[in-house]
N, C-alpha and C positions, 0 to 999 in steps of 0.2 A: 445448890442446883439439884434437879431431879435426875435419877439414873436408874436403869434396870440392873439390879444387884442380885448376885448369886448367894443364896442362903443354904444351899444343899441341893441334893438331887431332886429335880422336879419342884423346886421352890425358888421362883424368881419373884422379886418384889420391886416396885418402884419406890425408892427411898430418897430422902433428902441427904445429900452428901456434900462435903466441902468442894468448892469450886477449884478447878485445876489452876496452877500457877506456873510461871516460867521457872524452871529449875536450872537450865543450862542455856548458854548464849545462843545455841542453835535451835531452841524450841520456838514453837508458835502455839497460840491458843486459838482454837476454831470453835465458833458458835455453830452448832450442828443444826442443819435444816432438814436433812433426811438421813435415816439410818435403817438398816435392814437386819432381819434375822436370817442367818445362813444355815444351811443344812448341817454344817459342822458345829454350829452352836448347840445343836441338839445333843451332840456327844457330851458336851459340858452339862447340859440340862439333865441328861439321863444319868450322869455320874460316872461316865466311863473314862474320863480324862483325869489322871492323877494331878495332885498339887493345886487343885482349886481350893480357895479359902473363903470362908464366910465373909461377905462384904466386898468381894471382887466385882467390879463393874464389867458387864458383858459388852460384846459387840465389836466387830472388826470391819464392817461395811458402813462407811459414813462419809458425808460431805457437808460443806457449809461455808461460812465466811470467816476469814482471818480477822480476829479482833485484837490481837496483840502479838508482837514478835520480840524475840530475844535480841540482844545487841549484836550477835554474830550472824543473824539472818540477812542475807543479801538479795535473794531472788524473789521472795514474797514480800508483800506489803499489806498493811491493814486495809481491809475492804475487798481483797481478792476473794473470788469464789473458787473453791478448790474441792477436788475429790482426793481423798487420802487413801493410799494403797495399804493393804493390811500388813505386809511385811515391813518391818522397821529396818532401815539400812543406812549405813554410814556414808556410802558412796566412795570410799577411799581404800578399803581393804582389798586383799588379794581376790576375794570372791566378787565383791561389788565391781571391781575393775573388769571382771569377766561377765558382768551383767547377771550374776547368780545372786540376786539381791536377797532371796529368802534364806540364804545361808551366810549372811553377813557375819564376820568374825567379831564385830564390836558392839552389836546392838542388844545382846542378851546378857543382862547382868547376872543371871542365874545359870550361866553356862555349865557350872559343875553339875546341876541337876540333869540337864539334857545329856551331858556326857555320860553320866551314870546309866541313863535310860537307853541312849541310842549310840553310844560310842564317841560321837562328836556332837557339838552343839549346833543347833540351828540359829538363825537370827531371832530377834524379838518379834512378837506379834501382838497387836492390840487385843486386849480382852480375852486372852486364850491361855489361861493358867500360868502358874509360876514356872513351869518348864520352859516357857517361851518369854520369860522376863517379868511376869506379873504386872504388865502395863494395864492401866485403866482403859476400858474399851469405849466405844463410841455410841452405845445405846444410852445417850445422856444429852443434856442440854449443851455441854461444852466438853472439849477434850484437849489434852496437851499432846502435841505432835512433836516428838524429837526429830532431829536431823531434817528440819523443815525445808531446807533448800534441796534436799535429795528426793523426798517422796511426793509431796502433793502436786497434783496437776491443776493448773489454772484452766478453768473451762469458760467457754463463751457465755455471755449473759443471756443470749436468746434461746439457749437450750434448757428446757425444764429439768429439774432434778431427776425425774424418772428416766430420762434419756441417758444420763451420765453417771448416776449413782453406782451402777454395777461395774464401772471401770475400776472400782476399789478392789474387786475380788473376782466375782463369779464369771464375768465376761472374759477377762484375761485367762482365768483358770480353764474355762471350757476351750478357749482358743489354743492355749498352750498344749492341752491334751490332744487336740486334733493335729496340731503342728507336729507333735512328737510322733505321729503315725506315719510320717513320710508318705503322704497320700499321693498316689500316682493317678493319671487319668484312667477312668474306668474302674477305680477301686471300690470295693465294698467294705464298709465300716459298720461294726456292731457296737452299740452303746448300751451298757447296762445302767439303768437309772434315768428316768425322765424328769427328775427334779430340776431346779434352776441350772446347776452346772451341766447336767446332761442335756438340757435344752440348748445351751450355748455350744456344747461340744457337737451336737447334731448340726446346728446351723453353721458352725465353723468348718466342719468336715465338708459340707457342700460348698462353702466359700473357697475352700482349698482344693476343690476339684473332684471330690468323691462322686461317683455315679449313683451309688445306692448307700443309704444309711438305714440300718435296722435298729429300731428303738425298742428297748426291752424294759418292761415295768409291769405292774399289775393294777395300778390306779387308773381307772378309765379316763379321768379328767387330764391326767398327764400324757397318756398315750394320744388322746384327742388333740391336745395342744401341740404335740410334736408333729402330728399329721397336718394340722391346720397351718402351722407356721412354715413347714417345709414339705417336701414329698417323702418324708420318712415312712418306712413300712413298720407299723406297730406289731409288737409281739408280746402277748400277755403270758407271763411265766406261770400263772395259775392254770392255764389252759393247755400248755404244751410242755414237753421236755425241751428245754432251750437248746442244748447241744445238738440234739437230733433235728430240731427244727432248722437250726442254722446250717447243718449239713445239707438238708433237703433244699433249702433256699439258695444255696451256693453250689449246687451240683456235686456235692460231696467234698468239695475242697476246703470249705471254711472261709470266714471273712478274712480279708487281707490285713485288717487291723481290728483290735478289740479295745474298747475304752471302758474301764471300770470307774463310773462316776458315782458309785454308791459308798464304798468304804466300810468302816468297821461295824456298822449295824445293818448289814444286808438282810433282807428277808429271803425266804426260800421255802422249801418243802422237803420232806423225807428225813431219813435217818441222819444224814450229815448235818442238816440244819438243826435238828433237835439236839444233836451232840454239841454243836457250837453254842446254842442257847444255854444249855446246862453248864458247860464249862465257863462261859462268860459270866453267868449268874454267880458261880462259885469263885470267880476271880482266878480261875486256872488258865484262862485265855483272855486276852484283852480285846480281841477283835473277832467278828464273825465274817470270815472271808468267802461267803457263798458266791458272790459275784466274781471275785477274783479267781477262784477255782474254775468257774465256768468259762471265764474269759481265756484263761490259760489253756484249757482243754479244747476250746472251740476254735481258736485262732488257727489259720492255715499254717502249714510248714513254712518256716522262714519269715513269718509275719511279725507284727509288733503288738505288744500289749501295753497300753498306756493307762496309767493309774493316777487320775486326779483326786479320786476318793480318799478321804483322810483315814489313815490307820495309826493307831496309837502306840502299839508295842509289839505284841507277839501273837502270831496266828498259827494254828495247828493244821496239819495235813495239807500243806501246800504241795501241789504236784510238780516239784521242781525237776523231776526226771523228764516230764513232758517238755518243760522249757528247754532243758539242755539237749535232749535227744532230737528235738524237732527244730533246733536252730532259731528259737524265738528270741526276740529282743524285748526287754522290759525297760520302759522309760516312765519315770515318775518324779514327784517332788512337789513341795509347796510352790505355788506359782511365783515366778519372778516378775511381779506385777508391773514394776516400774519400767520394765523393758517393753511392755505392750500397750501402755496407756495411750500414748500419743497416736500410734498407728491405728488403734481401735477407735479412738475418738474420731479420726478422719473417716473411718468406715461408717460410723454412726452419722456423722454430718452428711456423708454422701448417700445415706439412705440404704446402705447395703445390709444393715442389721438394725432392728428396733428393740433395744433392751427392755423398753417399757411393756412390751407385749406379754411378758411372763408374769407381770404383777397381778395377783388376784385380790389383794387386800391392802388398803391404806388405813392405818389406825393411829391413834394418838399414843405417845410414849406411855401415858398412864395406863394403857390397855396391854402392856407388854406381857403380863402373866397370862392373860387370855390368849394373846397372839401365840405364845409358845405352846400352849395346850392345843390349839386348833392346828398348828403347823405339825406338832408331834403326831397327832392322831389323824392327820389329813382330813379334818372335818371342814365343812362348808366349802368343799372343793378348793382348799387352801394349797396354793403352789408357792407363792412368794409374798411375804408381808413386808411392807415399808412402814416404818414408824416415823411420826412427825413430832419431834420434841417441842416445837414451838406452838402447839395447839393444846387447847383444854388445860390451861394453867389452873 
């Protein structure tokens, strides 16, 4: 089969690789009809996530048709159309029973690597380094899906892929980030980053009752999309000092909640940003926490800082004194996607949210290398790329 394969930093190629096979009774094989490039895939592309190996298949946002099942699979059948969540979860361990699926105790065969990096292991993730299991990803024609009775959501045949694909990751991720904010009527929420996760965090904040959402970015097309899809108030960080602007916009108090939807490769300006760029380039710091610092310093006393943006390891100069002294609450985590898929599917069917509205590009899988480049450099007004493996054989 064909698949988007990692060959090193900024080197993605579409190669011929072996077809996946059933390895365990609980596995299913999915023929992929749509897959997407996630903002967190760029961290792999740029070489900032350790334990990637040449030949790894990328991608954790995908859906398609079940074409084979293991002997132990009871819920799915051949022919089912499914969306596959990016966290791999057994459904039976201590954490899965609490619906904390992304920290499943049983799905990461490389738990020792994650424990060395983070203290405890996360669950497995498709196509996201050997820290999270070394699983082949979904930017391919086919994928093996472990624990197939736990993860995949069967979706109605009348909904096009574009409406449901993002149930695999970014729609639940944005929603969980907003849910973590404990939004009360009349609340003001600030969102750093108007990429795909940020767009869904903004929309979810309004769905959950926010009165105002302030959308922070510097790409005009992203700010324009946020304003077009919602009544978000755009703030361009190239034009203003963000903490000062947020104080002014909230009468000096600060937003009730702040969402960092950027993560480890945040952009910024000034000495602190230059410091982070140098330390990250020298591998003395794994993350550039520009947005996180601003969110912590900008949030009102007693407010919530929610962090769906991906961080890999170690960040410098985090203002934790501000967090402690001002009674801030920090909530974060890889999304527990399985918890949100069905409720959000119902919102999509009801017309409360249109995931397809953020898609800027449809491309064939064979164009993956070009797709990564335009997404990385924000060329061609690229906001979200959907790859179609079954086209242009």
